[in-house]
The first five atom37 places (N, CA, C, CB, O) and aatype in JSON, in Angstrom:
{
  "aatype": [12, 6, 8, 7, 16, 16, 7, 13, 9, 9, 14, 14, 7, 3, 15, 15, 0, 13, 0, 3, 0, 0, 9, 1, 10, 12, 6, 5, 14, 15, 10, 1, 1, 5, 12, 7, 6, 0, 0, 10, 8, 15, 19, 6, 1, 13, 15, 3, 3, 10, 13, 16, 11, 2, 17, 10, 12, 10, 10, 2, 5, 10, 3, 6],
  "atom_mask": [
    [1, 1, 1, 1, 1],
    [1, 1, 1, 1, 1],
    [1, 1, 1, 1, 1],
    [1, 1, 1, 0, 1],
    [1, 1, 1, 1, 1],
    [1, 1, 1, 1, 1],
    [1, 1, 1, 0, 1],
    [1, 1, 1, 1, 1],
    [1, 1, 1, 1, 1],
    [1, 1, 1, 1, 1],
    [1, 1, 1, 1, 1],
    [1, 1, 1, 1, 1],
    [1, 1, 1, 0, 1],
    [1, 1, 1, 1, 1],
    [1, 1, 1, 1, 1],
    [1, 1, 1, 1, 1],
    [1, 1, 1, 1, 1],
    [1, 1, 1, 1, 1],
    [1, 1, 1, 1, 1],
    [1, 1, 1, 1, 1],
    [1, 1, 1, 1, 1],
    [1, 1, 1, 1, 1],
    [1, 1, 1, 1, 1],
    [1, 1, 1, 1, 1],
    [1, 1, 1, 1, 1],
    [1, 1, 1, 1, 1],
    [1, 1, 1, 1, 1],
    [1, 1, 1, 1, 1],
    [1, 1, 1, 1, 1],
    [1, 1, 1, 1, 1],
    [1, 1, 1, 1, 1],
    [1, 1, 1, 1, 1],
    [1, 1, 1, 1, 1],
    [1, 1, 1, 1, 1],
    [1, 1, 1, 1, 1],
    [1, 1, 1, 0, 1],
    [1, 1, 1, 1, 1],
    [1, 1, 1, 1, 1],
    [1, 1, 1, 1, 1],
    [1, 1, 1, 1, 1],
    [1, 1, 1, 1, 1],
    [1, 1, 1, 1, 1],
    [1, 1, 1, 1, 1],
    [1, 1, 1, 1, 1],
    [1, 1, 1, 1, 1],
    [1, 1, 1, 1, 1],
    [1, 1, 1, 1, 1],
    [1, 1, 1, 1, 1],
    [1, 1, 1, 1, 1],
    [1, 1, 1, 1, 1],
    [1, 1, 1, 1, 1],
    [1, 1, 1, 1, 1],
    [1, 1, 1, 1, 1],
    [1, 1, 1, 1, 1],
    [1, 1, 1, 1, 1],
    [1, 1, 1, 1, 1],
    [1, 1, 1, 1, 1],
    [1, 1, 1, 1, 1],
    [1, 1, 1, 1, 1],
    [1, 1, 1, 1, 1],
    [1, 1, 1, 1, 1],
    [1, 1, 1, 1, 1],
    [1, 1, 1, 1, 1],
    [1, 1, 1, 1, 1]
  ],
  "atom_positions": [
    [[-1.83, -5.16, 4.05], [-1.07, -6.01, 5.08], [-2.29, -6.38, 5.97], [0.23, -5.16, 5.96], [-3.27, -5.69, 6.25]],
    [[-1.96, -7.77, 6.38], [-3.15, -8.2, 7.17], [-2.57, -8.42, 8.87], [-3.81, -9.78, 6.4], [-1.85, -9.35, 9.24]],
    [[-3.03, -7.45, 9.64], [-2.41, -7.6, 11.07], [-2.31, -9.17, 11.61], [-3.37, -6.71, 12.16], [-3.33, -9.84, 11.71]],
    [[-1.21, -9.63, 11.9], [-1.01, -10.91, 12.5], [-0.94, -11.97, 11.48], [0.0, 0.0, 0.0], [-0.69, -13.12, 11.85]],
    [[-1.13, -11.73, 10.31], [-1.05, -12.79, 9.45], [0.29, -12.53, 8.43], [-2.49, -12.91, 8.68], [1.16, -13.4, 8.31]],
    [[0.35, -11.33, 7.76], [1.65, -11.01, 6.92], [2.45, -9.93, 7.61], [1.3, -10.51, 5.41], [3.43, -9.49, 7.02]],
    [[2.13, -9.48, 8.76], [2.96, -8.69, 9.54], [2.16, -8.11, 10.62], [0.0, 0.0, 0.0], [1.08, -8.63, 10.89]],
    [[2.63, -6.96, 11.34], [1.98, -6.33, 12.49], [1.8, -4.94, 11.89], [2.86, -6.37, 13.92], [2.71, -4.41, 11.27]],
    [[0.48, -4.29, 12.11], [0.28, -2.91, 11.97], [0.33, -2.24, 13.17], [-0.88, -2.63, 11.37], [-0.54, -2.4, 14.02]],
    [[1.35, -1.43, 13.33], [1.77, -0.57, 14.49], [1.31, 0.65, 14.15], [3.25, -0.5, 14.8], [1.45, 1.15, 13.04]],
    [[0.59, 1.3, 15.34], [-0.03, 2.77, 15.04], [1.31, 3.64, 15.24], [-1.42, 3.29, 16.23], [2.17, 3.46, 16.1]],
    [[1.28, 4.62, 14.25], [2.35, 5.59, 14.49], [2.88, 6.11, 15.61], [2.12, 6.49, 13.99], [2.06, 6.64, 16.37]],
    [[4.13, 6.11, 15.97], [4.53, 6.55, 17.18], [4.54, 5.79, 18.53], [0.0, 0.0, 0.0], [5.04, 6.1, 19.61]],
    [[3.79, 4.65, 18.13], [3.73, 3.61, 19.25], [5.04, 2.92, 19.41], [2.62, 2.54, 18.99], [5.11, 1.85, 18.79]],
    [[6.08, 3.27, 20.09], [7.25, 2.58, 20.0], [7.01, 1.44, 20.95], [8.48, 3.44, 20.3], [7.5, 0.39, 20.55]],
    [[6.49, 1.39, 21.94], [6.07, 0.23, 22.72], [5.63, -1.01, 22.1], [5.09, 0.59, 23.49], [6.07, -2.16, 22.24]],
    [[4.5, -0.49, 21.25], [3.97, -1.73, 20.3], [4.81, -2.27, 19.28], [2.77, -1.36, 19.52], [4.77, -3.43, 18.87]],
    [[5.72, -1.19, 18.81], [6.58, -1.64, 17.76], [7.63, -2.45, 18.45], [7.18, -0.47, 16.93], [7.96, -3.46, 17.83]],
    [[8.24, -2.24, 19.61], [9.06, -3.15, 20.28], [8.58, -4.57, 20.54], [9.36, -2.59, 21.45], [9.22, -5.61, 20.42]],
    [[7.31, -4.39, 20.91], [6.74, -5.76, 21.34], [6.78, -6.51, 20.04], [5.15, -5.71, 22.0], [7.35, -7.61, 20.02]],
    [[6.33, -6.1, 19.12], [6.18, -6.86, 17.79], [7.6, -7.32, 17.38], [5.51, -5.91, 16.6], [7.73, -8.47, 16.97]],
    [[8.65, -6.51, 17.46], [9.97, -6.86, 17.09], [10.39, -8.05, 17.89], [10.91, -5.71, 17.29], [10.75, -9.13, 17.41]],
    [[10.31, -7.72, 19.24], [10.56, -8.85, 20.06], [10.05, -10.36, 19.87], [10.13, -8.45, 21.2], [10.72, -11.39, 19.9]],
    [[8.76, -10.22, 19.68], [7.83, -11.39, 19.35], [8.57, -12.1, 18.28], [6.29, -10.95, 18.85], [8.91, -13.27, 18.39]],
    [[8.85, -11.27, 17.08], [9.52, -12.04, 15.76], [10.71, -12.47, 16.23], [9.8, -11.16, 14.4], [11.02, -13.64, 15.97]],
    [[11.54, -11.7, 16.95], [12.9, -12.16, 17.22], [12.8, -13.51, 17.95], [13.71, -11.1, 18.08], [13.59, -14.42, 17.72]],
    [[11.8, -13.59, 18.83], [11.82, -14.66, 19.82], [11.13, -15.98, 19.26], [11.09, -14.17, 21.13], [11.39, -17.09, 19.71]],
    [[10.23, -15.76, 18.23], [9.44, -16.9, 17.36], [9.9, -17.06, 15.86], [7.81, -16.54, 17.3], [9.22, -16.55, 14.96]],
    [[10.91, -17.68, 15.62], [11.45, -17.91, 14.09], [10.33, -18.41, 13.41], [12.72, -18.98, 13.9], [9.98, -17.84, 12.38]],
    [[9.67, -19.48, 13.86], [8.52, -19.89, 13.22], [7.41, -19.08, 12.58], [8.01, -20.55, 14.02], [6.98, -19.21, 11.43]],
    [[6.93, -18.02, 13.72], [5.96, -16.96, 13.32], [6.81, -15.99, 12.26], [5.37, -16.08, 14.76], [6.17, -15.52, 11.32]],
    [[7.94, -15.73, 12.35], [8.74, -15.06, 11.37], [8.63, -15.66, 9.91], [10.18, -15.09, 11.85], [8.32, -15.05, 8.89]],
    [[8.93, -16.91, 10.03], [8.96, -17.7, 8.76], [7.45, -17.78, 8.07], [9.53, -19.22, 9.1], [7.21, -17.64, 6.87]],
    [[6.63, -18.01, 8.99], [4.97, -17.99, 8.5], [4.53, -16.76, 7.8], [3.92, -18.08, 9.79], [3.95, -16.7, 6.72]],
    [[4.93, -15.68, 8.65], [4.46, -14.24, 8.17], [5.02, -13.95, 7.0], [4.8, -13.1, 9.07], [4.34, -13.32, 6.18]],
    [[6.3, -14.32, 6.69], [7.1, -14.03, 5.65], [6.43, -14.55, 4.45], [0.0, 0.0, 0.0], [6.12, -13.87, 3.47]],
    [[6.2, -16.03, 4.65], [5.59, -16.73, 3.6], [4.29, -16.19, 3.31], [5.5, -18.1, 3.88], [3.98, -16.11, 2.13]],
    [[3.57, -15.85, 4.09], [2.17, -15.28, 3.9], [2.12, -14.0, 3.12], [1.52, -15.01, 5.24], [1.35, -13.74, 2.19]],
    [[3.0, -13.26, 3.62], [3.4, -11.96, 2.84], [3.71, -12.02, 1.53], [4.48, -11.34, 3.36], [3.17, -11.31, 0.69]],
    [[4.7, -12.98, 1.26], [5.29, -13.27, -0.33], [4.03, -13.77, -1.02], [6.65, -14.55, -0.48], [3.89, -13.43, -2.19]],
    [[3.07, -14.57, -0.44], [1.84, -15.0, -1.39], [0.72, -13.84, -1.62], [1.05, -16.33, -0.7], [0.02, -13.73, -2.62]],
    [[0.69, -13.13, -0.66], [-0.24, -11.98, -0.52], [-0.06, -10.95, -1.65], [-0.02, -11.28, 0.86], [-0.98, -10.23, -2.05]],
    [[1.34, -10.94, -2.2], [1.68, -9.83, -3.26], [1.5, -10.52, -4.48], [3.18, -9.18, -3.17], [1.76, -9.81, -5.45]],
    [[1.13, -11.75, -4.76], [0.84, -12.14, -5.96], [-0.21, -11.6, -6.65], [0.71, -13.29, -5.94], [-0.2, -11.5, -7.87]],
    [[-1.12, -11.24, -5.97], [-2.48, -10.46, -6.58], [-2.17, -9.2, -7.08], [-3.64, -10.2, -5.52], [-3.03, -8.53, -7.65]],
    [[-0.75, -8.72, -6.9], [-0.32, -7.37, -7.53], [0.54, -7.7, -8.81], [0.58, -6.43, -6.44], [1.05, -6.78, -9.46]],
    [[0.71, -9.11, -9.19], [1.75, -9.27, -10.37], [1.42, -8.57, -11.51], [1.94, -10.65, -10.81], [0.25, -8.21, -11.64]],
    [[2.16, -8.33, -12.31], [1.93, -7.81, -13.88], [1.08, -8.5, -14.6], [3.11, -7.82, -14.73], [0.17, -7.97, -15.24]],
    [[1.3, -9.88, -14.56], [0.5, -10.84, -15.33], [-1.09, -10.87, -14.88], [1.17, -12.28, -15.13], [-2.03, -10.66, -15.64]],
    [[-1.13, -11.1, -13.83], [-2.55, -10.98, -13.28], [-3.13, -9.58, -13.55], [-2.57, -11.26, -11.7], [-4.27, -9.44, -14.01]],
    [[-2.36, -8.6, -13.27], [-3.1, -7.14, -13.5], [-3.41, -6.98, -15.07], [-2.02, -5.76, -12.98], [-4.42, -6.43, -15.52]],
    [[-2.47, -7.51, -15.77], [-2.99, -7.57, -17.32], [-4.08, -8.33, -17.81], [-2.03, -8.01, -18.13], [-4.89, -7.97, -18.65]],
    [[-4.02, -9.62, -17.1], [-5.17, -10.44, -17.46], [-6.38, -9.7, -17.04], [-5.12, -11.84, -16.81], [-7.21, -9.48, -17.92]],
    [[-6.6, -9.29, -15.93], [-7.77, -8.7, -15.33], [-8.3, -7.48, -16.17], [-7.43, -8.27, -13.9], [-9.48, -7.28, -16.45]],
    [[-7.17, -6.67, -16.53], [-7.46, -5.4, -17.34], [-8.24, -5.81, -18.68], [-6.01, -4.6, -17.71], [-9.27, -5.33, -19.16]],
    [[-7.42, -6.83, -19.14], [-7.88, -7.16, -20.61], [-9.39, -7.87, -20.43], [-6.69, -8.3, -21.44], [-10.27, -7.7, -21.28]],
    [[-9.54, -8.5, -19.53], [-10.89, -9.16, -19.07], [-11.99, -8.03, -18.95], [-10.72, -9.94, -17.56], [-13.1, -8.12, -19.49]],
    [[-11.57, -6.98, -18.2], [-12.47, -5.91, -18.01], [-12.72, -5.28, -19.42], [-11.89, -4.87, -16.96], [-13.87, -5.13, -19.85]],
    [[-11.66, -4.94, -20.08], [-11.93, -4.23, -21.43], [-12.92, -5.03, -22.43], [-10.5, -4.01, -22.18], [-13.79, -4.43, -23.08]],
    [[-12.73, -6.42, -22.52], [-13.46, -7.43, -23.25], [-14.92, -7.35, -22.86], [-12.9, -8.83, -22.99], [-15.84, -7.43, -23.68]],
    [[-15.1, -7.18, -21.47], [-16.54, -7.11, -20.85], [-17.24, -5.89, -21.48], [-16.5, -6.94, -19.17], [-18.39, -5.92, -21.92]],
    [[-16.34, -4.71, -21.46], [-16.98, -3.26, -21.78], [-17.14, -3.29, -23.14], [-16.1, -1.95, -21.38], [-18.02, -2.55, -23.59]],
    [[-16.32, -4.15, -24.11], [-16.62, -4.22, -25.4], [-17.94, -4.91, -25.89], [-15.57, -4.79, -25.94], [-18.5, -4.55, -26.92]],
    [[-18.33, -5.8, -25.21], [-19.68, -6.84, -25.39], [-20.73, -5.86, -25.44], [-20.0, -8.04, -24.06], [-21.9, -6.22, -25.56]]
  ]
}
């Protein structure tokens, strides 16, 4: 997660910071949408296809 881009990183136990972030997202639908879209794109790097492609590329490099 990237703080402020794909979500908010809140320190454990900091209920005030959590509440502030939640209120900010409730009051700013465009920010909610922007963060949601950024988060969705950020997980693409963990896709099965990309993982398999990178793994096979590494194995091929080691085999050379």
